[in-house]
C-alpha positions as CSV (number, residue, x, y, z in Angstrom):
1,M,-13.5,70.3,95.3
2,K,-14.1,72.3,92.1
3,I,-11.3,74.6,90.9
4,V,-12.2,77.1,88.2
5,K,-9.0,78.2,86.3
6,L,-8.9,81.5,84.5
7,D,-6.3,83.3,82.4
8,A,-7.3,86.8,83.4
9,I,-10.1,88.4,85.4
10,D,-10.8,91.6,87.2
11,S,-11.0,89.9,90.6
12,T,-11.3,86.2,91.5
13,S,-13.6,87.1,94.4
14,S,-15.9,89.2,92.2
15,Y,-16.1,86.3,89.7
16,L,-16.8,83.8,92.5
17,K,-19.6,85.9,93.9
18,A,-21.2,86.3,90.5
19,L,-20.9,82.6,89.9
20,L,-22.6,81.9,93.2
21,R,-25.5,84.1,92.2
22,S,-26.0,82.3,88.9
23,E,-25.6,78.6,89.9
24,P,-25.4,76.4,93.0
25,L,-21.8,75.9,94.1
26,A,-20.3,73.3,96.4
27,D,-18.4,74.2,99.6
28,F,-14.8,75.1,98.9
29,T,-15.3,76.0,95.3
30,V,-12.1,77.8,94.2
31,V,-11.4,80.4,91.5
32,V,-7.8,80.9,90.5
33,A,-6.4,83.3,87.9
34,K,-3.1,83.8,86.2
35,E,-3.7,87.5,86.0
36,Q,-6.0,89.7,88.2
37,L,-6.7,93.1,86.7
38,S,-8.4,94.7,89.7
39,G,-7.3,92.8,92.7
40,R,-8.2,94.3,96.0
41,G,-6.7,94.4,99.5
42,Q,-7.8,95.7,102.8
43,M,-9.4,99.1,103.0
44,G,-9.7,99.4,99.2
45,T,-6.0,99.0,98.4
46,K,-5.0,97.5,95.1
47,W,-3.1,94.2,94.9
48,T,-0.8,94.2,91.9
49,S,1.0,91.1,90.5
50,E,2.9,90.1,87.4
51,P,0.9,87.7,85.2
52,G,1.6,84.0,85.8
53,K,4.0,84.6,88.6
54,N,1.9,84.5,91.7
55,L,-1.1,82.8,93.3
56,M,-4.3,84.7,93.2
57,F,-7.4,82.8,94.2
58,S,-10.6,82.9,96.1
59,V,-12.4,80.2,98.1
60,L,-16.1,79.8,98.8
61,K,-16.9,78.7,102.3
62,K,-20.5,77.8,102.8
63,T,-22.7,77.1,105.8
64,V,-20.4,79.0,108.1
65,S,-23.2,79.7,110.5
66,L,-21.2,82.1,112.6
67,P,-22.6,85.1,114.4
68,V,-21.5,88.4,112.9
69,A,-19.9,89.3,116.2
70,D,-17.5,86.4,115.8
71,Q,-16.4,87.1,112.3
72,F,-12.8,87.6,113.3
73,R,-12.6,83.8,113.7
74,L,-12.6,83.6,109.9
75,T,-9.6,85.9,109.8
76,M,-7.8,83.9,112.3
77,C,-8.6,80.6,110.5
78,T,-7.5,81.8,107.2
79,S,-4.3,83.6,108.4
80,L,-3.2,80.6,110.4
81,A,-3.9,78.3,107.4
82,I,-1.6,80.3,105.2
83,Y,1.0,80.5,108.0
84,D,0.9,76.7,108.4
85,A,1.3,76.1,104.7
86,L,4.3,78.5,104.3
87,K,6.0,77.2,107.4
88,K,5.7,73.7,105.9
89,I,7.5,74.6,102.8
90,G,10.4,76.2,104.7
91,V,9.6,80.0,105.0
92,V,11.4,81.3,108.1
93,D,10.6,84.1,110.5
94,L,6.9,84.0,109.7
95,R,4.4,86.3,111.4
96,I,0.8,87.4,111.0
97,K,0.5,91.2,110.9
98,W,-2.9,92.1,112.3
99,P,-5.3,91.5,110.9
100,N,-4.3,89.1,108.2
101,D,-1.1,90.0,106.3
102,I,1.6,87.3,106.3
103,L,5.1,88.5,106.7
104,S,8.6,86.9,106.6
105,G,10.7,89.2,108.8
106,T,9.3,92.6,107.9
107,S,8.5,91.7,104.3
108,K,4.9,91.1,103.2
109,I,4.4,88.0,101.1
110,C,0.6,87.4,101.3
111,G,-2.5,89.4,101.7
112,I,-6.1,88.2,102.5
113,L,-9.5,89.8,101.9
114,I,-12.6,88.2,103.4
115,E,-16.1,89.1,102.3
116,N,-19.1,87.8,104.2
117,M,-22.7,87.2,103.1
118,L,-25.2,87.4,105.9
119,S,-28.5,85.8,106.8
120,G,-30.0,87.9,109.6
121,P,-27.4,88.1,112.4
122,Q,-25.5,85.1,111.0
123,I,-22.6,84.8,108.5
124,E,-23.8,82.0,106.2
125,T,-21.3,82.2,103.4
126,T,-17.9,83.8,103.0
127,V,-15.5,84.4,100.1
128,I,-11.9,84.4,101.0
129,G,-9.5,86.1,98.5
130,V,-5.8,85.3,98.8
131,G,-2.8,86.9,97.0
132,L,0.5,85.2,97.6
133,N,3.7,86.4,96.0
134,V,5.4,83.3,94.7
135,N,7.8,83.6,91.7
136,Q,7.8,87.4,91.2
137,T,11.2,89.0,92.0
138,N,10.6,92.7,91.1
139,F,8.3,94.8,93.2
140,V,8.3,98.4,91.9
141,N,7.5,101.0,94.7
142,L,6.8,98.2,97.2
143,P,9.8,98.2,99.4
144,N,8.3,95.9,102.0
145,A,7.2,93.2,99.5
146,S,8.9,89.9,99.0
147,S,8.1,86.5,97.5
148,L,8.8,82.8,98.1
149,K,11.4,82.8,95.3
150,L,13.3,85.7,96.8
151,L,13.1,84.2,100.3
152,L,13.9,80.6,99.4
153,G,15.9,81.0,96.2
154,K,13.8,78.7,94.0
155,S,10.7,78.7,91.9
156,F,7.5,77.0,92.8
157,A,4.8,75.2,90.8
158,L,1.7,77.3,91.4
159,E,-0.8,74.5,91.1
160,E,1.0,72.2,93.6
161,L,1.4,75.1,96.0
162,L,-2.4,76.0,95.7
163,H,-3.3,72.4,96.8
164,V,-1.0,72.7,99.8
165,L,-2.7,76.0,100.8
166,L,-6.2,74.6,100.3
167,H,-5.3,71.5,102.4
168,H,-4.3,73.7,105.3
169,M,-7.4,75.9,104.9
170,K,-9.6,72.9,105.2
171,E,-7.7,71.8,108.3
172,R,-8.1,75.1,110.1
173,F,-11.8,75.4,109.2
174,L,-12.4,72.2,111.0
175,E,-11.3,74.0,114.1
176,L,-13.8,76.8,113.3
177,G,-16.6,74.2,113.1
178,A,-15.5,72.8,116.4
179,G,-16.1,76.2,118.0
180,S,-12.6,76.4,119.5
181,M,-12.3,80.2,119.8
182,G,-9.8,80.0,122.6
183,T,-7.4,77.6,120.8
184,L,-7.5,79.7,117.6
185,Q,-6.9,83.0,119.5
186,I,-3.9,81.5,121.4
187,A,-2.4,80.2,118.1
188,Y,-3.0,83.5,116.3
189,E,-1.6,85.7,119.1
190,S,1.5,83.4,119.4
191,V,2.6,84.5,115.9
192,L,1.3,88.0,115.9
193,F,3.8,90.5,114.4
194,G,5.3,93.0,116.9
195,K,3.7,91.3,120.0
196,D,5.3,92.5,123.2
197,K,7.8,94.7,121.4
198,P,8.0,98.5,121.5
199,M,6.8,99.9,118.2
200,V,5.6,103.2,116.8
201,F,2.0,103.5,115.8
202,E,0.1,106.2,113.9
203,T,-3.4,107.4,114.3
204,E,-5.2,110.1,112.3
205,N,-3.5,112.9,114.1
206,R,-0.5,111.6,116.0
207,Q,2.2,109.0,116.5
208,F,2.8,107.2,119.7
209,M,4.9,104.3,121.2
210,G,3.2,101.2,122.3
211,M,3.3,97.4,122.4
212,V,0.9,94.9,120.8
213,K,-0.6,92.8,123.5
214,G,-3.1,90.7,121.5
215,I,-6.6,91.0,120.2
216,S,-10.0,91.5,121.7
217,P,-12.8,88.9,121.2
218,E,-14.2,91.0,118.3
219,G,-10.7,91.2,116.7
220,K,-9.6,94.7,117.6
221,L,-5.9,95.2,118.2
222,L,-4.9,95.6,121.9
223,I,-2.1,98.1,122.3
224,A,-0.4,98.9,125.6
225,L,0.4,102.6,125.8
226,E,3.4,104.1,127.6
227,D,1.3,104.7,130.7
228,N,0.4,101.0,130.7
229,E,-3.2,101.7,129.6
230,I,-4.4,99.1,127.1
231,R,-6.5,100.5,124.3
232,K,-8.5,98.7,121.5
233,F,-8.1,99.9,117.9
234,D,-10.0,99.0,114.8
235,L,-8.5,98.5,111.4
236,K,-9.1,102.0,110.2
237,E,-7.9,103.6,113.4
238,V,-4.3,102.7,113.7
239,K,-1.2,101.9,111.5
240,M,2.0,100.2,112.5
241,L,5.2,101.9,111.5
242,Y,8.0,99.4,111.1
């Protein structure tokens, strides 16, 4: 496994994609940076981080050979891998907030951004960007953010932690190769934040009460409304208020 280490870069995912265009890369090539100047999250949000305090890396997964319709399997694999790794080092009250934020309690500690490259109707290659709050303790204007140091009261060696995360990513991607959609979905839904608990949700024009019931095969969030109707929502269609 090749690991490219950088001091500062606009985005590890952008760098990895450019590298892929310029030379052949092996499966699970990793780019990791001490500082990311233009880190991105879901829906164009910006991921900010103090230099040298956190883990910001991107992983190349080749020969995925997954139909575009099944792309949410990649989200489940990656989210569960990060969940597995953090659980192993002792983080408590872990949950996956749909689609792929990792929380401890109600505090976000990790974000994931997955970008797919297609060949016809198939996903052939994917770049998985991960931002994990590790040793940072001050989060300005981010009241729901936390870090491993704040949660566990100790600092972590970033390189050692990176190898733990990559080990669990490889393990989970073996499940993807085995085609076990049902097993992945059961595992993912079992740790889904807010599942079967009344919560307030917000759409473009209103707020409503509902309960997360799980996900659809294409990865949409299933919410039971007050009249017991179950509706599917895409990422841009609904927000959890918690």
